N, C-alpha and C positions, 0 to 999 in steps of 0.2 A: 161633749159636742165640740168638735174642732172647727176652726175657721181657716179655710184655705186661702184667705185673702193675702196676697203678697203686697208689700209696701214698696212704693217707688218714691222718687223725689217729690211727688205731689203731696205726700203725707206731711212734709214740712210746711206746706202752704196753709195747713190748718192753724199753725202757730202764727204765720204771717197774717192770716185773715183775722185772728183774734186781736193781734196787736194793732192792725189797721182799723178795726172797729173801735178799739179803745181810743186811738188817736183821733179818728174822725168824730167820735162821740164827744171828746173833750173840746175839739174845735167847734162843733155844733153848739154845745152847751155855752161856750164862751160867746159865740155870736148871738145866741139867744139872750144871754144876760146883757150884752151890749145893746141889743134892740130894745129890751125892756127898760133900760136906763135912759136911752136916747130919745129922739124925736118920735112923733106919732105917725108920720107918713113919709114915704120915700118915693121919688120919681126916677124912673129909668128910661133912657132913650136908647132904643135899638134900631136896627135896620127896618124893622116892621112898624115902628112908631113908638110913641111914649106910653108907658103904663105906670100905674101907681099901686102900691101895696100898703096894707095896714101893718105898720111896724110892730105893734103890740101883739097882734095875732101871729105874725111871722116869728116874733121873739119867743112866744110861748111854745110854738110848734118846734122850733129848734132846740129850746131848752129841754123839752120832754123827749124829743128824739135823741138828743145827745146823751141824756141820762140812760135811756133804754139801750143805746149802742154801747155805752161803757159797761153796763151790767151784763149784756149779752156777750161782749168780748171777754169779760172776766169768767163768765160761765163756760165759754168755749175753751179758754185756757185750762179750766178745771175738768174738761172732758164731758160736759153735759150734752146729751144727744138732743134735748129739746132746744138748746141754744142754737144748734145748727139750723133747724127749721125756722126759728125766730129770726136768725140773722139773714136767712134767704129772703124772708118776707120783708124785713126792714130795708135791706139793700135793694130789693126789687122796687119798693116804693120810692126810694131815693133815685133809682135809675129813671123812673117815670117822671119824677120831679125835674131831673136834669134835662130830660127831653123838652120840657116846657120852657126851660131857660136858655136854650141854644141861641135864640135870636138876640138875647141881651148879652150873654157872655159865652161865645161859642167855644173858645179854647179851654176854658175852665170846665164847662159842661161836658165836652167831649173827653177830657182827661179823667174826670170823675166817673163818667159813664164807662170808660174802658176799665177802670179799677173795679167798678161794680160788676161788670161782666166777668172779670177774672175771679172775683170773690165768689160769685154765684156758681161759676164753673167748678172751682176748687171744692166748694161745699156740697154740690150735688153729685158730680161725677166721681169724685174721689173721697166721699164721706166715709165709706167703709175702710179705706186705707188709713184715714185719719184716726178712726176709732181703733183699728188694729194696732197702730203704732203706739197709741196711748195705753193699750191693754198690757 
């Protein structure tokens, strides 16, 4: 069975996506550890008002998400097809989370949201090209 999939420059974005997931996972895990070691509550003031979050819960969430992102990024570098779907799910969850933080940190949220969209696009639209290049 032959695959007539031609590869374009987007196939290289699979490696970019994997590296980006590993770096983002490391940053998330680091922030999670900081939160677990640090204080219990944080208060943020945004244009829409003040809100507080439980730092311990936030820390565990980021630690677990960071480790998952690192593992999925490594699996993507290895060519695992399941990692592509898992990465899309994790990045989609992150994008939704960034939407909820736009009021508190608009530029950071919009920047991360833009990267999330690029990663989702590369993995969904050009996934076959990424697989063909690895084969």
